[in-house]
Each structure stands twice: as C-alpha cells, then as structure tokens.
C-alpha positions as CSV (number, residue, x, y, z in Angstrom):
1,M,-0.1,-0.3,0.2
2,T,1.3,3.8,-0.8
3,E,-0.2,7.2,-0.6
4,W,-0.4,8.9,-3.6
5,R,-1.3,12.6,-4.2
6,V,-5.3,13.1,-5.4
7,D,-3.9,15.7,-8.2
8,D,-2.0,12.7,-10.0
9,L,-4.7,10.4,-10.0
10,H,-7.6,10.6,-12.9
11,P,-9.9,8.0,-14.2
12,H,-9.6,5.8,-17.4
13,S,-9.6,7.8,-20.8
14,A,-12.0,5.2,-21.8
15,Y,-14.4,6.1,-18.5
16,V,-13.7,9.8,-19.1
17,R,-14.7,9.7,-23.1
18,H,-18.7,8.2,-23.0
19,H,-18.9,10.8,-20.1
20,L,-19.3,8.0,-17.6
21,G,-19.1,9.7,-13.3
22,V,-19.8,9.4,-10.0
23,S,-23.9,9.9,-9.5
24,A,-24.9,12.4,-7.0
25,S,-26.9,10.1,-4.7
26,K,-23.2,7.7,-4.3
27,L,-21.5,11.3,-3.6
28,S,-24.3,12.2,-1.1
29,A,-24.1,9.0,1.0
30,L,-20.4,9.5,1.5
31,V,-20.7,12.8,1.9
32,E,-22.6,11.4,5.0
33,V,-20.2,8.6,6.3
34,G,-17.2,11.4,7.0
35,D,-13.3,10.0,7.2
36,I,-14.4,7.0,7.9
37,A,-15.5,7.0,3.5
38,F,-11.1,7.1,3.4
39,R,-10.4,4.6,5.7
40,D,-10.4,1.9,2.6
41,P,-7.5,2.6,0.2
42,L,-7.9,3.2,-3.8
43,I,-6.6,0.3,-6.3
44,I,-5.2,1.9,-8.9
45,T,-2.2,1.2,-12.0
46,N,1.6,2.3,-11.8
47,A,-0.2,5.6,-14.1
48,G,-2.4,6.3,-11.4
49,T,-4.8,5.4,-13.6
50,I,-8.3,4.2,-10.8
51,I,-9.6,1.2,-11.4
52,D,-12.0,1.1,-8.4
53,G,-12.8,4.5,-5.8
54,H,-13.8,7.2,-8.4
55,T,-16.5,8.0,-5.8
56,R,-13.9,8.6,-3.1
57,W,-11.5,10.1,-5.3
58,A,-13.9,12.5,-6.8
59,L,-14.7,13.6,-3.0
60,A,-11.7,14.0,-1.9
61,R,-11.0,16.6,-5.1
62,R,-14.3,18.5,-3.4
63,Q,-13.0,18.5,0.1
64,G,-9.1,19.3,-0.8
65,R,-6.9,16.6,0.2
66,V,-4.0,16.2,-0.4
67,M,-3.4,12.6,-0.2
68,L,-5.2,9.2,-0.5
69,P,-4.0,5.6,0.2
70,C,-3.6,3.3,-2.7
71,I,-2.7,-0.1,-3.9
72,E,-0.7,0.4,-6.6
73,Y,-0.7,-2.8,-9.8
74,V,1.4,-3.0,-12.6
75,L,-1.2,-3.0,-15.7
76,S,-1.4,-2.0,-19.3
77,E,-3.9,0.4,-20.4
78,E,-5.6,-2.1,-21.7
79,E,-5.4,-4.3,-18.9
80,A,-6.8,-2.1,-16.2
81,L,-9.8,-1.1,-18.2
82,H,-10.6,-5.0,-18.6
83,W,-10.3,-4.9,-14.5
84,L,-12.4,-1.8,-13.8
85,I,-15.3,-3.7,-16.0
86,Q,-15.0,-6.9,-14.3
87,R,-14.7,-5.3,-10.9
88,H,-17.6,-3.6,-11.3
89,G,-20.1,-6.3,-13.2
90,R,-23.2,-6.1,-12.6
91,S,-23.4,-3.1,-10.1
92,D,-25.3,-0.2,-9.8
93,H,-22.5,1.8,-11.0
94,L,-21.7,0.6,-14.4
95,N,-25.0,-1.4,-15.7
96,A,-24.8,-3.7,-18.8
97,F,-25.1,-0.7,-21.8
98,C,-21.9,0.7,-20.4
99,R,-20.1,-2.2,-19.3
100,I,-20.3,-3.2,-23.0
101,L,-19.4,0.2,-23.3
102,L,-16.3,0.0,-21.9
103,A,-15.3,-3.5,-23.2
104,L,-15.9,-2.4,-27.1
105,E,-13.1,0.2,-26.0
106,L,-10.9,-3.8,-25.5
107,E,-11.8,-5.2,-29.3
108,P,-8.4,-3.4,-31.1
109,W,-6.6,-5.6,-27.8
110,L,-9.2,-8.5,-28.3
111,T,-9.1,-8.7,-32.3
112,E,-4.7,-8.1,-32.0
113,Q,-5.3,-11.5,-29.2
114,A,-7.3,-13.4,-31.5
115,G,-4.9,-12.8,-34.7
116,S,-2.0,-13.6,-32.4
117,H,-4.2,-17.3,-31.6
118,Q,-4.7,-18.0,-34.7
119,Q,-1.3,-17.7,-36.0
120,A,0.4,-19.8,-32.9
121,G,-2.7,-22.7,-33.7
122,G,-1.6,-22.2,-37.2
123,Q,2.4,-22.8,-36.2
124,S,2.0,-25.7,-33.8
125,K,-0.7,-27.8,-35.9
126,G,1.0,-26.9,-39.9
127,S,-2.5,-25.6,-41.2
128,S,-3.9,-22.6,-41.2
129,K,-7.4,-23.8,-40.3
130,L,-8.0,-24.4,-37.5
131,T,-11.3,-26.1,-35.3
132,E,-14.2,-24.4,-34.0
133,A,-12.8,-24.8,-29.9
134,D,-9.4,-22.9,-31.3
135,R,-10.9,-19.9,-32.9
136,L,-11.4,-16.8,-30.5
137,D,-14.9,-14.9,-31.5
138,V,-13.9,-11.2,-30.2
139,R,-17.9,-10.6,-29.8
140,S,-18.6,-13.3,-27.6
141,K,-15.0,-12.5,-25.6
142,I,-16.5,-8.9,-25.7
143,G,-20.2,-10.1,-24.5
144,G,-17.6,-12.5,-21.5
145,V,-16.0,-9.1,-20.2
146,A,-18.9,-7.0,-19.9
147,G,-21.1,-10.2,-18.6
148,A,-23.7,-9.7,-21.2
149,S,-24.9,-11.7,-24.2
150,T,-23.3,-11.3,-27.7
151,G,-26.6,-10.4,-28.8
152,N,-26.6,-7.0,-26.7
153,V,-22.6,-6.7,-27.7
154,T,-24.4,-6.4,-31.5
155,E,-27.0,-3.8,-30.6
156,V,-25.5,-1.9,-28.5
157,K,-23.0,-1.0,-31.3
158,Q,-25.9,-0.4,-33.8
159,L,-27.4,2.2,-31.2
160,I,-23.6,3.9,-30.7
161,A,-23.9,4.3,-34.7
162,A,-27.2,5.5,-34.3
163,G,-25.8,8.0,-32.4
164,D,-29.5,9.5,-30.7
165,P,-28.1,11.3,-27.9
166,E,-31.5,11.3,-25.9
167,I,-31.7,7.4,-26.2
168,L,-27.8,6.8,-25.7
169,E,-28.4,9.4,-22.6
170,A,-30.8,7.7,-21.0
171,L,-29.3,4.2,-21.8
172,R,-26.4,5.3,-19.5
173,N,-28.6,6.2,-17.3
174,G,-30.4,3.0,-17.0
175,E,-33.9,4.0,-18.0
176,V,-34.5,1.7,-20.7
177,A,-33.3,-1.6,-21.2
178,I,-31.2,-2.1,-24.3
179,H,-32.7,-4.6,-26.8
180,R,-36.0,-1.6,-26.0
181,A,-34.4,0.5,-26.8
182,W,-32.7,-0.9,-30.2
183,L,-36.4,-1.9,-31.0
184,W,-36.6,2.0,-31.9
185,R,-33.7,2.6,-33.7
186,A,-35.7,2.3,-36.6
187,L,-38.0,5.1,-36.0
188,Q,-38.1,9.0,-36.5
189,A,-36.4,10.9,-33.8
190,E,-39.9,12.7,-33.3
191,E,-41.2,9.1,-32.4
192,R,-38.7,7.8,-30.4
193,R,-39.1,11.1,-27.7
194,Q,-42.3,10.5,-27.7
195,L,-41.7,6.7,-26.8
196,L,-39.3,7.4,-23.9
197,M,-41.2,10.3,-22.8
198,S,-43.8,7.6,-22.6
199,F,-41.9,4.9,-21.2
200,R,-40.5,7.2,-18.4
201,G,-43.7,7.9,-17.2
202,E,-45.0,4.6,-16.9
203,K,-42.3,3.4,-15.0
204,G,-42.6,6.0,-12.6
205,V,-46.7,5.2,-12.4
206,G,-45.9,1.6,-12.2
207,K,-43.5,2.6,-8.8
208,T,-45.9,4.2,-7.7
209,I,-48.5,1.5,-7.8
210,R,-46.0,-0.9,-6.5
211,G,-46.0,0.8,-3.7
212,L,-49.4,1.4,-3.0
213,V,-50.2,-2.6,-3.5
214,R,-47.0,-2.9,-1.3
215,K,-49.2,-1.3,1.7
216,L,-52.4,-1.9,0.8
217,A,-51.0,-5.9,0.9
218,L,-49.6,-5.2,4.7
219,L,-52.6,-3.7,6.2
220,T,-55.1,-6.8,4.5
221,F,-52.6,-8.7,6.1
222,L,-52.2,-7.0,9.4
223,R,-56.7,-7.1,9.3
224,Q,-56.7,-10.6,8.4
225,A,-54.0,-11.5,11.4
226,L,-55.9,-9.5,14.2
227,K,-59.2,-11.0,13.4
228,A,-57.8,-14.2,13.6
229,G,-56.4,-13.5,17.1
230,V,-52.3,-13.7,15.7
231,L,-51.7,-10.4,15.9
232,K,-51.1,-8.9,19.5
233,S,-51.4,-5.4,20.6
234,D,-50.7,-2.9,23.2
235,L,-53.1,-0.6,22.5
236,R,-56.7,-1.0,23.6
237,P,-59.7,-3.5,22.2
238,G,-60.3,-1.6,19.2
239,A,-57.8,1.2,19.1
240,F,-55.6,-1.2,17.2
241,R,-58.8,-2.1,14.0
242,A,-59.1,1.9,14.0
243,L,-55.8,2.8,13.1
244,L,-55.6,0.4,10.2
245,A,-59.0,1.4,9.1
246,D,-57.8,5.0,8.7
247,Q,-55.2,3.9,6.9
248,Y,-57.7,2.6,4.0
249,R,-57.9,5.7,1.7
250,W,-60.2,5.5,-1.6
251,W,-58.0,7.0,-4.3
252,S,-59.6,8.0,-7.7
253,V,-56.4,7.2,-10.2
254,H,-56.1,8.6,-13.5
255,V,-53.3,8.2,-16.6
256,D,-52.3,10.8,-18.9
257,Y,-49.7,11.0,-21.4
258,F,-47.9,14.2,-21.4
259,Q,-47.3,15.8,-24.4
260,S,-44.5,17.7,-23.3
261,E,-42.6,18.8,-20.5
262,T,-44.3,22.1,-20.8
263,H,-47.2,20.4,-20.6
264,F,-46.7,19.2,-17.6
265,L,-46.0,21.9,-15.6
266,R,-48.2,23.7,-16.9
267,Y,-50.4,20.7,-14.9
268,A,-48.7,20.2,-11.5
269,G,-48.7,23.5,-11.0
270,R,-52.1,24.3,-10.5
271,Y,-52.0,21.8,-8.1
272,A,-49.1,22.9,-5.9
273,R,-49.8,24.8,-2.9
274,R,-53.3,26.0,-3.7
275,L,-56.9,25.3,-3.0
276,P,-58.8,22.9,-4.8
277,I,-61.8,25.4,-5.8
278,A,-61.3,28.6,-7.1
279,Q,-63.0,31.8,-5.6
280,H,-64.9,32.6,-8.6
281,R,-67.3,29.6,-8.5
282,F,-68.7,30.3,-5.2
283,E,-72.5,31.6,-5.9
284,E,-73.5,31.9,-2.6
285,V,-71.9,31.2,1.4
286,T,-74.6,31.8,4.3
287,P,-74.9,30.5,7.6
288,T,-77.4,27.4,6.5
289,K,-75.7,26.3,3.1
290,V,-72.6,26.9,0.1
291,R,-73.2,26.9,-3.2
292,F,-71.1,26.7,-5.7
293,W,-69.8,26.0,-9.4
294,V,-69.4,22.1,-9.9
295,K,-68.2,20.4,-13.7
296,D,-70.5,16.9,-13.8
297,K,-68.2,14.7,-15.2
298,K,-71.1,12.6,-16.1
299,L,-73.8,15.2,-18.3
300,K,-70.2,17.3,-19.1
301,Q,-71.3,20.5,-17.8
302,W,-71.4,22.8,-15.0
303,A,-74.0,22.8,-12.8
304,I,-74.6,23.9,-9.2
305,C,-74.3,21.9,-5.7
306,E,-75.6,23.1,-3.0
307,L,-74.4,21.8,0.8
308,S,-74.1,22.2,4.2
309,P,-71.3,23.9,5.7
310,A,-70.2,21.3,7.7
311,E,-71.1,18.7,4.5
312,F,-68.5,21.3,2.2
313,V,-65.9,21.7,5.1
314,A,-65.8,17.9,5.8
315,L,-65.5,18.4,1.4
316,L,-62.6,20.3,1.7
317,A,-61.5,18.9,4.6
318,E,-60.4,15.3,2.1
319,H,-57.9,17.4,0.7
320,V,-55.8,18.6,4.0
321,P,-52.6,16.2,3.8
322,D,-52.4,13.6,6.7
323,R,-50.2,14.6,9.7
324,Y,-46.3,14.3,8.5
325,G,-47.7,14.3,5.1
326,H,-46.8,17.2,2.4
327,T,-48.4,18.3,-0.4
328,P,-46.2,19.1,-3.7
329,R,-44.3,22.0,-3.5
330,Y,-41.0,21.2,-4.8
331,F,-39.8,20.0,-7.8
332,G,-36.4,18.0,-9.3
333,L,-33.4,18.1,-6.7
334,L,-35.1,20.1,-4.1
335,A,-38.6,17.5,-4.5
336,P,-38.1,15.3,-0.5
337,Q,-36.6,12.3,-1.9
338,S,-34.8,13.7,-3.9
339,K,-33.3,15.8,-1.5
340,A,-32.6,13.4,0.9
341,R,-30.2,11.1,-1.9
342,S,-27.9,14.3,-3.0
343,S,-28.6,17.1,-0.4
344,G,-24.7,16.4,0.8
345,A,-23.1,16.4,-2.9
346,I,-24.6,19.9,-3.9
347,F,-23.7,21.2,-0.8
348,L,-19.8,19.8,-1.4
349,I,-20.2,20.8,-5.2
350,L,-21.5,25.2,-3.4
351,G,-18.5,24.9,-1.1
352,Q,-21.0,25.1,1.5
353,Q,-21.1,23.5,4.8
354,K,-24.7,21.8,5.2
355,R,-26.3,23.8,8.7
356,T,-27.9,21.4,10.9
357,R,-31.7,21.6,12.0
358,P,-32.1,24.4,14.7
359,R,-33.4,22.7,17.7
360,R,-37.5,23.7,18.1
361,L,-37.9,26.8,20.0
362,G,-39.6,25.7,23.5
363,W,-43.2,27.1,24.7
364,R,-42.4,29.8,26.6
365,L,-39.5,30.8,24.4
366,S,-41.6,31.1,21.2
367,V,-44.5,32.9,23.3
368,R,-41.8,35.4,23.9
369,R,-40.6,36.1,20.5
370,D,-43.4,36.4,18.6
371,F,-45.8,38.4,21.4
372,G,-43.4,40.1,23.5
373,I,-44.4,38.7,26.6
374,D,-43.2,35.8,28.9
375,P,-46.0,33.6,30.1
376,L,-44.2,32.9,33.0
377,L,-44.5,35.9,34.7
378,D,-46.9,37.2,37.0
379,S,-48.9,40.8,36.4
380,S,-45.7,41.9,39.0
381,G,-42.8,40.5,37.1
382,Q,-42.1,37.6,39.8
383,P,-41.2,34.3,37.9
384,L,-43.6,31.1,38.2
385,R,-42.9,27.9,39.4
386,W,-44.5,25.1,39.6
387,V,-45.7,24.0,42.9
388,G,-48.4,21.1,42.6
389,R,-51.4,20.1,40.9
390,L,-54.7,20.4,43.3
391,S,-56.9,17.0,42.8
392,P,-60.5,18.6,42.1
393,H,-63.2,18.9,45.1
394,K,-67.0,19.9,45.0
395,I,-67.4,23.2,46.7
396,S,-70.0,23.4,49.2
397,G,-73.6,25.2,48.1
398,V,-72.9,25.5,44.7
399,A,-75.5,23.6,42.2
400,G,-73.2,20.6,40.4
C-alpha cells in the first residue's frame, strides 16, 4: 500500500470519453459517512489510473484533500480497463450498457489477441485451418468481459452508430433496456422521443402503483391477523383496528400522457400549494348553505352544487394532508426524496457546509418571541414556578 497525491490520480480515458461519472446519490451517501470513507484504499495502476474508488477520489477532490491511500498494480491501459469492468460487473455503478461501452474499447486489443492465437495455432498444427474450439470470437469475448450476451453487444454497436443522444443518455442512466432502445432505432427522432417520454411516465406510475399495492397487502395481512387473534397489540381493544382502518384511503386514479415537459409543468403547477376550489366558483355562502359551481363529469357540463357548511367543510377536509404528509411544493433536486439522496453532494459542489436543523423553540420562548410577553411571569414581574396539582373537589353551596 502507498499514498498518492489526489491531483496525480485520474479515471481511465475510456471512462472519461463515454461521460461516465459519479452519481450525486453515491457522493451524498459518502459525504454522510465522513472520514471513515477514506479508510479503504483506492485500487490504481502504476500510471495513476483509477480502477476502483472513483467516488472517494471525486469526494477527496471536492474536499481539497492532498493524499489518498492506494494499492498500486503494474498494468497496461487495456488490462486496467478489463479489470475495471470486471470489478464493477452487474453493479449499480455500471449497468450493462455502460459495461459494453467500455468493453468495446478493448475490441482492437482482443482482435490482436485473436490474431496471435490463430498464428500460434496454425504453427503448432501445421495448418491455418483451426477447429471452432480454437477460434476466438471477439464479439463473444467482449460480451464475456462485459457480462452480457453477444446479441446485446451487437445491439449496442448499432445504437452507437445511430447516434441518438437522448436515447444514449437514457441507456447510460439505466432508464431503458438495451433491446427496447434497439427496437426504437428505426423510428423517426420525434417518435423515439415520444416513446421514451411515455416509457418514463409508465415506469414512474408503475413504481407508485407497486408501492401502494405493497402497502395495501401489508394492511390487509395485519387486519386478517388481528381478526384471527394471531396479532397482539398493546393498544386498547378496538384502537388498533381503528388505526388500520384509518390507513385505508379511496383513490381516484387517472393516468394520462403529457405531450411535453411544458405541458406537465402547466398541469402540475396548478396543484402546487393551491386550494382545490377557486373563489369565483362560489355563488352563495350563508350560515345554512354553501352554493358553488362543479363540473358534472357524466353530463359534461357545469352545475350548481348546494351543501350545508358542515358537508362542505368535510368535503374540503379530504384535501388536507395527513399528519406528516406534504403536498407538492418542490420538484427535481429539491423534491423531498431527491433532496435526501443528493443534498450532501449539492452542498459539496457549492462549497458550503450543511447546517444542522435548529432546535425547536419551547412554548415559553415562542410566545416571548412572537408576542413580546413572557407567559411565566406574573403581573408584578415575578417568575412563576410549579407547586403542584390540586385534586378536584366540590365546593359546598354550589349546584353541580
């Protein structure tokens, strides 16, 4: 093991050429670990080419570290690339498309090996004709290095020749399978773009549906176990059953395709932090009734709806999020799920320290800050103190 300067290390040239980098989620996860992340040494060649440890190297550069522990091997560029692909085989870091991309860089090297193998075989047998077992199929060798089939290797080569940047980027990110993208290659560019957008939408909807199905299956299992007397709870009788029943919600799901990103933003933007009914739809609001316009989906026309105030409030309350629930406010990098995965990397790129969440103010400090009054001081300015609790008792002469 030895130490190398961070500035002297570099990714493989093929790694850079195909725009393969470190994901924000992996970088953010490493930021949360802290200095423990640098205990494991990087694996490099004697020329400083990184084989394993790209995320740690990227983090060290961002943090301004000078030295990193490394394990050094004497390898050629081709051998280093071969080992890099093998080391990251079938991982989230390099999907099948990325592995084939890198393995195709080895094609001249593998072809040269095939030629040397054929010459050696011909000399030993006295003939240039070799059996199939002795022939080295370069395409199969590329597939073997990448951990993919020869069919996928052929399809990737044809996709690279087609040169659609949006499809290639989706393949790098693992959004679409190689064979599916290959089937789209004969279509027009706009048709491919529409199919890619539709496929992305279907994957998102499918992921949401699978999550809801898992939740429903778990709730159904718990209810059946409670009904059969198998499940025990510390809650009082009926409370746990009511808790499970409260988790069941009725959903009206409407799935549609959006023509473009602008179309989606105009649609989704109307629901971000807005009331579910506009002011102009109210016709009359009195202590006994509320009259407002609604769209009758069956008749496909607008109609007047009249409800009591209690009924209207109950209808409006369905749109209020549950406790700890959130309505859409942020999209992209600032979405709650994305922020949890990539916030560490974002602060690192900006060169800023992530501030800790401030402690919640107590009741006394909140009242004093907002109203300028200390609730624990009496009228003479003396501090109040806890003495004890008085038990209730009936005062004589007063009707109960």
